[in-house]
MARROSE-930429 format. One record per residue: residue number from 1; residue in three letters; x, y, z of N, C-alpha, C in turn. Coordinates in steps of 0.02 Angstrom, whole numbers. Example, Ala and Ser with C-alpha at 12.3 -4.5 7.8 and 13.67 -1.06 7.14 Angstrom:
# MARROSE-930429
num  residuo  nc1  nc2  nc3  cac1  cac2  cac3  cc1  cc2  cc3
1  ALA  660  -284  390  615  -225  390  660  -165  390 .
2  SER  642  -112  354  684  -53  357  645  2  394 .
***
This chain:
# MARROSE-930429
num  residuo  nc1  nc2  nc3  cac1  cac2  cac3  cc1  cc2  cc3
1  MET  -398  -1045  584  -373  -1041  651  -401  -977  683 .
2  GLY  -425  -982  743  -453  -923  775  -527  -916  761 .
3  SER  -553  -858  777  -624  -846  765  -634  -775  740 .
4  VAL  -693  -762  716  -709  -696  690  -733  -651  747 .
5  SER  -777  -678  789  -805  -636  843  -822  -677  905 .
6  GLY  -780  -724  921  -793  -765  980  -843  -820  968 .
7  GLY  -862  -833  907  -905  -889  891  -974  -874  865 .
8  CYS  -1001  -815  880  -1070  -800  859  -1077  -796  784 .
9  ILE  -1031  -765  751  -1034  -760  678  -1022  -828  646 .
10  GLU  -976  -866  674  -963  -933  648  -1026  -976  651 .
11  ASP  -1063  -971  706  -1125  -1009  712  -1174  -990  657 .
12  ASP  -1178  -925  641  -1222  -904  588  -1199  -929  520 .
13  LEU  -1133  -929  508  -1107  -954  445  -1122  -1029  436 .
14  ILE  -1115  -1067  490  -1132  -1138  487  -1205  -1147  472 .
15  TYR  -1248  -1109  505  -1320  -1113  492  -1335  -1097  419 .
16  ARG  -1306  -1042  394  -1320  -1022  325  -1298  -1075  275 .
17  THR  -1240  -1105  286  -1216  -1154  238  -1253  -1220  243 .
18  GLN  -1275  -1239  303  -1309  -1303  310  -1384  -1298  300 .
19  GLU  -1416  -1247  329  -1488  -1242  327  -1514  -1206  264 .
20  GLU  -1481  -1154  244  -1505  -1114  188  -1474  -1136  122 .
21  GLY  -1425  -1181  126  -1393  -1204  65  -1354  -1150  29 .
22  MET  -1327  -1103  66  -1288  -1050  35  -1229  -1080  -1 .
23  PRO  -1217  -1061  -64  -1164  -1093  -103  -1094  -1069  -85 .
24  VAL  -1070  -1089  -26  -1004  -1068  -5  -951  -1114  -34 .
25  VAL  -963  -1179  -32  -915  -1226  -58  -936  -1244  -128 .
26  CYS  -900  -1219  -176  -917  -1232  -245  -856  -1220  -288 .
27  THR  -863  -1228  -351  -810  -1213  -398  -827  -1150  -435 .
28  GLY  -780  -1123  -469  -794  -1063  -508  -766  -1002  -474 .
29  ASN  -796  -946  -487  -769  -882  -466  -816  -846  -418 .
30  LEU  -848  -883  -373  -899  -855  -329  -868  -819  -270 .
31  ARG  -894  -759  -256  -876  -722  -196  -941  -695  -167 .
32  VAL  -950  -704  -102  -1009  -680  -67  -986  -634  -12 .
33  LEU  -1014  -574  -9  -999  -526  44  -1055  -527  95 .
34  LEU  -1037  -540  158  -1086  -540  213  -1069  -484  261 .
35  ARG  -1120  -450  285  -1110  -396  333  -1147  -413  398 .
36  TYR  -1112  -404  453  -1141  -416  519  -1135  -351  559 .
37  GLY  -1188  -336  598  -1187  -277  641  -1213  -215  608 .
38  ILE  -1255  -223  556  -1281  -165  520  -1326  -124  566 .
39  SER  -1365  -157  608  -1408  -121  656  -1382  -135  727 .
40  ALA  -1403  -95  775  -1382  -106  844  -1406  -174  869 .
41  ASP  -1467  -195  850  -1493  -260  870  -1450  -316  842 .
42  GLN  -1431  -311  779  -1389  -363  749  -1319  -363  780 .
43  ALA  -1291  -305  794  -1226  -301  826  -1227  -337  894 .
44  HIS  -1280  -326  932  -1287  -359  997  -1296  -435  988 .
45  ARG  -1337  -455  940  -1350  -526  927  -1287  -564  909 .
46  PHE  -1241  -532  872  -1180  -566  851  -1120  -549  895 .
47  GLY  -1132  -519  952  -1078  -508  1000  -1028  -456  979 .
48  LEU  -1051  -403  947  -1008  -348  928  -1020  -290  976 .
49  PRO  -988  -292  1035  -1004  -244  1088  -989  -172  1069 .
50  CYS  -943  -161  1022  -927  -92  1003  -979  -63  957 .
51  GLY  -1026  -105  934  -1077  -81  888  -1051  -73  817 .
52  GLY  -992  -99  804  -963  -93  737  -994  -142  687 .
53  THR  -964  -144  629  -986  -188  575  -928  -233  555 .
54  VAL  -943  -296  543  -894  -344  518  -916  -365  449 .
55  GLU  -871  -361  401  -885  -384  334  -841  -444  319 .
56  LEU  -871  -497  294  -834  -558  277  -844  -573  203 .
57  VAL  -791  -594  172  -795  -616  103  -786  -692  103 .
58  LEU  -835  -726  76  -831  -799  68  -816  -810  -6 .
59  GLU  -765  -850  -19  -747  -861  -89  -738  -935  -102 .
60  SER  -752  -956  -162  -741  -1024  -181  -666  -1035  -190 .
61  VAL  -644  -1096  -175  -574  -1113  -182  -561  -1131  -255 .
62  SER  -510  -1100  -284  -492  -1114  -353  -417  -1106  -361 .
63  ALA  -393  -1115  -421  -322  -1106  -435  -301  -1034  -422 .
64  LEU  -349  -987  -425  -334  -916  -413  -321  -901  -339 .
65  SER  -341  -946  -294  -340  -933  -222  -271  -927  -192 .
66  CYS  -220  -957  -222  -151  -956  -197  -145  -987  -128 .
67  LEU  -186  -1037  -113  -185  -1066  -46  -122  -1105  -30 .
68  ASP  -94  -1141  -79  -32  -1178  -66  24  -1130  -47 .
69  GLU  30  -1075  -84  82  -1026  -69  70  -993  -1 .
70  LEU  7  -979  15  -9  -948  79  5  -996  137 .
71  LEU  -12  -1059  128  2  -1109  180  77  -1115  192 .
72  LEU  116  -1116  138  189  -1120  146  215  -1060  184 .
73  ALA  191  -1001  168  212  -940  205  195  -946  279 .
74  CYS  136  -972  294  115  -981  364  160  -1031  400 .
75  GLU  175  -1087  366  219  -1138  395  288  -1110  408 .
76  GLN  310  -1064  366  376  -1033  374  373  -971  419 .
77  ARG  314  -958  447  303  -902  493  322  -835  462 .
78  ARG  307  -828  397  319  -765  362  255  -724  362 .
79  SER  260  -663  383  202  -618  380  185  -607  307 .
80  THR  122  -623  290  102  -620  219  34  -585  213 .
81  GLU  29  -541  165  -32  -506  152  -64  -537  89 .
82  ARG  -126  -558  95  -162  -588  39  -214  -537  15 .
83  ILE  -209  -518  -48  -253  -468  -76  -299  -501  -126 .
84  LEU  -364  -496  -114  -415  -524  -158  -450  -469  -196 .
85  ASP  -448  -472  -262  -486  -425  -303  -557  -451  -307 .
86  LEU  -604  -416  -277  -674  -439  -274  -707  -442  -342 .
87  ASN  -683  -403  -389  -713  -404  -456  -691  -463  -498 .
88  SER  -626  -477  -497  -600  -530  -541  -588  -596  -505 .
89  GLY  -580  -594  -439  -564  -654  -402  -490  -670  -400 .
90  THR  -449  -628  -430  -377  -641  -429  -349  -624  -360 .
91  VAL  -294  -658  -344  -262  -650  -279  -189  -633  -289 .
92  GLU  -164  -589  -247  -92  -573  -245  -68  -585  -174 .
93  LEU  -8  -612  -168  24  -620  -103  84  -573  -100 .
94  HIS  90  -536  -44  146  -490  -34  174  -501  36 .
95  PRO  238  -485  46  264  -486  115  222  -439  159 .
96  GLY  203  -464  217  164  -423  263  206  -374  302 .
97  GLN  174  -323  327  208  -274  369  219  -302  439 .
98  ARG  272  -281  472  287  -306  539  232  -289  589 .
99  ASP  198  -231  578  146  -210  624  79  -243  609 .
100  GLY  75  -281  553  14  -317  536  -41  -274  505 .
101  VAL  -26  -210  493  -77  -165  464  -77  -174  389 .
102  THR  -136  -185  362  -144  -195  290  -131  -130  253 .
103  ARG  -93  -134  200  -76  -75  160  -115  -70  95 .
104  HIS  -146  -125  73  -180  -127  9  -254  -138  18 .
105  PHE  -293  -103  -22  -365  -114  -24  -386  -113  -97 .
106  MET  -430  -161  -116  -454  -163  -185  -529  -160  -184 .
***
C-alpha cells in the first residue's frame, strides 16, 4: 500500500524484476539491498528532490517473514514494528511507537 517515492522507484523495481530477471520472488533466505540516489543525477532521475538516498531491502517470502502476524496486526490497526535481521533473515514483531519512529536497528 502506498509508494516509495511517488512511483519512480517502483518503475525501476518492475523493470529490474521483469527485464533483468532479478531474483526477487524466490524461496530461501535471499535478501537484496538496493540503493537509490547515490549520485545527484540518480537522485534527480528517481524523483528524490532532497538529494537523499533511499535504501530498500527486497526479501524472499518464507516462514521467517511473519507476514500472517503482520497482516493481522494491520487489520486490527495496531502499530507494529517489523525488524528484519539482514544477516540471518529472522524477523521480530514488536508493538510500534505512537509517533511511528523506529526504535530498533539491526
